[in-house]
C-alpha positions as CSV (number, residue, x, y, z in Angstrom):
1,M,-23.9,-104.5,-298.5
2,I,-22.4,-102.2,-296.0
3,L,-25.5,-100.3,-296.0
4,V,-27.5,-103.4,-295.4
5,D,-25.2,-104.3,-292.6
6,V,-25.7,-101.0,-290.9
7,V,-29.4,-100.8,-291.6
8,E,-30.1,-104.3,-290.3
9,P,-28.8,-103.7,-286.7
10,V,-30.5,-100.3,-286.7
11,R,-33.7,-101.9,-287.7
12,T,-33.3,-104.5,-285.0
13,V,-32.6,-101.8,-282.4
14,I,-35.7,-99.8,-283.6
15,E,-37.9,-102.9,-283.5
16,L,-36.6,-103.7,-280.0
17,G,-37.2,-100.1,-279.0
18,N,-40.7,-100.3,-280.4
19,S,-41.4,-103.6,-278.6
20,F,-40.1,-102.1,-275.4
21,L,-42.2,-99.0,-275.8
22,I,-45.3,-101.1,-276.6
23,W,-44.5,-103.3,-273.6
24,L,-44.2,-100.3,-271.4
25,G,-47.3,-98.7,-272.9
26,G,-49.3,-101.9,-272.4
27,G,-47.9,-102.2,-268.9
28,G,-48.8,-98.6,-268.3
29,V,-52.3,-99.3,-269.4
30,V,-52.4,-102.3,-267.1
31,V,-51.0,-100.2,-264.2
32,A,-53.4,-97.3,-265.0
33,T,-56.3,-99.8,-265.1
34,A,-55.2,-101.4,-261.9
35,C,-54.8,-98.0,-260.2
36,G,-58.2,-96.9,-261.5
37,F,-59.8,-100.1,-260.2
38,I,-58.1,-99.7,-256.8
39,S,-59.0,-96.0,-256.5
40,K,-62.6,-96.7,-257.5
41,A,-62.8,-99.5,-254.9
42,V,-61.4,-97.2,-252.2
43,A,-63.6,-94.3,-253.3
44,D,-66.7,-96.5,-253.3
45,R,-65.8,-97.8,-249.8
46,S,-65.3,-94.3,-248.6
47,I,-68.5,-93.1,-250.1
48,E,-70.5,-96.0,-248.6
49,S,-68.9,-95.3,-245.2
50,H,-69.8,-91.6,-245.5
51,K,-73.3,-92.4,-246.8
52,S,-74.0,-94.7,-243.9
53,E,-72.8,-91.9,-241.5
54,L,-75.1,-89.4,-243.2
55,S,-78.0,-91.9,-243.1
56,A,-77.5,-92.4,-239.4
57,E,-77.3,-88.6,-238.8
58,L,-80.4,-88.2,-241.0
59,E,-82.4,-90.7,-239.0
60,R,-81.3,-89.1,-235.7
61,L,-82.4,-85.7,-236.9
62,K,-85.7,-87.2,-238.2
63,G,-86.3,-88.6,-234.7
64,E,-85.5,-85.3,-233.0
65,L,-87.8,-83.5,-235.4
66,A,-90.6,-85.9,-234.8
67,M,-90.2,-85.6,-231.0
68,E,-90.2,-81.8,-231.3
69,G,-93.3,-81.9,-233.4
70,E,-95.1,-84.1,-230.9
71,S,-94.0,-81.8,-228.1
72,H,-95.2,-78.8,-230.0
73,K,-98.5,-80.5,-230.7
74,L,-98.9,-81.3,-227.0
75,K,-98.1,-77.7,-226.0
76,L,-100.7,-76.4,-228.5
77,R,-103.3,-78.8,-227.3
78,K,-102.7,-77.7,-223.7
79,A,-102.8,-74.1,-224.7
80,E,-106.1,-74.8,-226.5
81,L,-107.6,-76.5,-223.5
82,L,-106.5,-73.7,-221.2
83,F,-107.9,-71.0,-223.5
84,D,-111.2,-72.9,-223.6
85,R,-111.2,-73.0,-219.8
86,Q,-110.4,-69.3,-219.7
87,V,-113.4,-68.6,-222.1
88,Q,-115.6,-70.6,-219.8
89,A,-114.4,-68.8,-216.7
90,A,-114.9,-65.3,-218.3
91,S,-118.3,-66.4,-219.6
92,A,-119.3,-67.6,-216.1
93,F,-118.0,-64.5,-214.3
94,I,-119.8,-61.9,-216.4
95,P,-123.3,-62.8,-215.0
96,I,-121.8,-63.2,-211.5
97,S,-120.3,-59.7,-211.8
98,H,-123.5,-58.2,-212.9
99,K,-125.4,-60.0,-210.2
100,L,-123.0,-58.7,-207.5
101,R,-123.2,-55.1,-208.8
102,P,-126.1,-53.1,-207.4
103,E,-128.9,-52.2,-209.7
104,Y,-129.6,-48.6,-210.4
105,R,-132.6,-48.2,-208.0
106,F,-133.3,-44.5,-207.8
107,A,-132.7,-41.4,-209.9
108,D,-129.9,-39.9,-207.9
109,M,-128.2,-43.2,-206.9
110,D,-124.4,-42.6,-206.9
111,W,-121.2,-44.6,-206.3
112,H,-121.6,-44.2,-202.5
113,D,-125.0,-45.7,-202.6
114,A,-123.7,-48.6,-204.7
115,S,-120.8,-49.0,-202.2
116,V,-123.2,-49.2,-199.3
117,E,-125.3,-51.9,-201.0
118,V,-122.2,-54.0,-201.8
119,A,-121.0,-53.6,-198.2
120,Q,-124.3,-54.8,-197.0
121,R,-124.1,-57.9,-199.4
122,S,-120.5,-58.8,-198.6
123,G,-121.5,-62.2,-197.4
124,E,-123.3,-63.0,-200.6
125,V,-120.3,-61.6,-202.6
126,E,-117.9,-63.8,-200.7
127,R,-120.0,-66.9,-201.4
128,E,-120.4,-66.1,-205.1
129,L,-116.7,-65.4,-205.6
130,T,-115.6,-68.4,-203.6
131,Q,-117.8,-70.7,-205.7
132,F,-116.4,-69.1,-208.8
133,E,-112.8,-69.6,-207.6
134,L,-113.6,-73.3,-206.8
135,S,-115.0,-73.8,-210.3
136,H,-112.7,-71.8,-212.4
137,G,-109.6,-70.8,-210.3
138,A,-107.2,-73.1,-212.1
139,A,-107.9,-71.5,-215.5
140,L,-107.3,-67.9,-214.4
141,S,-104.1,-65.9,-215.1
142,P,-102.0,-65.0,-212.1
143,K,-103.2,-61.4,-212.3
144,A,-106.9,-62.4,-212.4
145,R,-106.3,-65.0,-209.6
146,G,-104.8,-62.2,-207.5
147,L,-107.8,-59.9,-208.1
148,L,-110.2,-62.7,-207.2
149,S,-108.3,-63.7,-204.1
150,S,-108.1,-60.0,-203.0
151,S,-111.9,-59.6,-203.6
152,I,-112.7,-62.7,-201.6
153,T,-110.5,-61.5,-198.7
154,S,-112.1,-58.0,-198.8
155,A,-115.6,-59.5,-198.8
156,T,-114.7,-61.9,-196.0
157,H,-113.3,-59.1,-193.8
158,N,-116.2,-56.8,-194.5
159,K,-119.2,-59.2,-194.2
160,F,-119.7,-58.7,-190.5
161,E,-119.2,-54.9,-190.6
162,G,-121.4,-54.3,-193.7
163,D,-124.4,-56.3,-192.5
164,A,-125.9,-53.3,-190.6
165,M,-128.7,-51.3,-192.1
166,E,-126.3,-48.3,-192.4
167,P,-122.7,-49.6,-192.7
168,S,-119.9,-47.7,-191.2
169,D,-117.7,-45.4,-193.3
170,Q,-115.0,-48.0,-193.2
171,A,-117.4,-50.8,-194.4
172,T,-118.7,-48.5,-197.1
173,K,-115.1,-47.8,-198.3
174,A,-114.4,-51.5,-198.3
175,G,-117.6,-52.0,-200.3
176,S,-116.4,-49.4,-202.8
177,D,-113.0,-51.2,-203.1
178,L,-114.8,-54.5,-203.5
179,L,-117.0,-53.1,-206.2
180,E,-113.9,-51.7,-208.0
181,K,-112.1,-55.1,-207.7
182,I,-115.1,-57.0,-209.1
183,I,-115.2,-54.6,-212.1
184,A,-111.4,-54.9,-212.5
185,L,-111.6,-58.7,-212.4
186,E,-114.2,-58.8,-215.1
187,E,-112.1,-56.5,-217.3
188,Q,-109.0,-58.6,-216.6
189,L,-110.7,-61.9,-217.5
190,I,-111.8,-60.3,-220.8
191,A,-108.3,-58.9,-221.4
192,D,-106.7,-62.3,-220.8
193,L,-108.8,-63.7,-223.7
194,R,-107.5,-60.9,-226.0
195,D,-103.8,-61.6,-225.3
């Protein structure tokens, strides 16, 4: 019986210990479950907050991209229209250029003879170039516009001196310069289309 008396309290202590451990374990499960639930709720709230920030940023970037796309489309359209006008200007100037250049009239006609003829027709050259400038000036590149303006100025200054049957050496030199400018302008208009 002594053994029973010793075993009984030990059994009771072991059962109490087991109960306590089960209670702690069950409480641990409850605490772990509660912690898991709370951490999931906090994480979900944080994720939703971050998700809404990212969505707002995404919408802002989409808006900026759409605006840039529209701006780029507009620039392309303007460039297309300008190029079309440049093609029209070059196409219109080539016949004018050939009309203003003297025809090859006799076998030993040289640059001097052509310069004299251009000097004599300075008034006509001025009118043709001015009309071209009024029709197509806005579509020309700065370099082409400079050549055209310089040509008109040369023709204007030379039209009174070059009207004579035999223009002066100065008028002939101005006619030569004017002829060179007309040729250079045609070349520049074509070069502008190639760039």
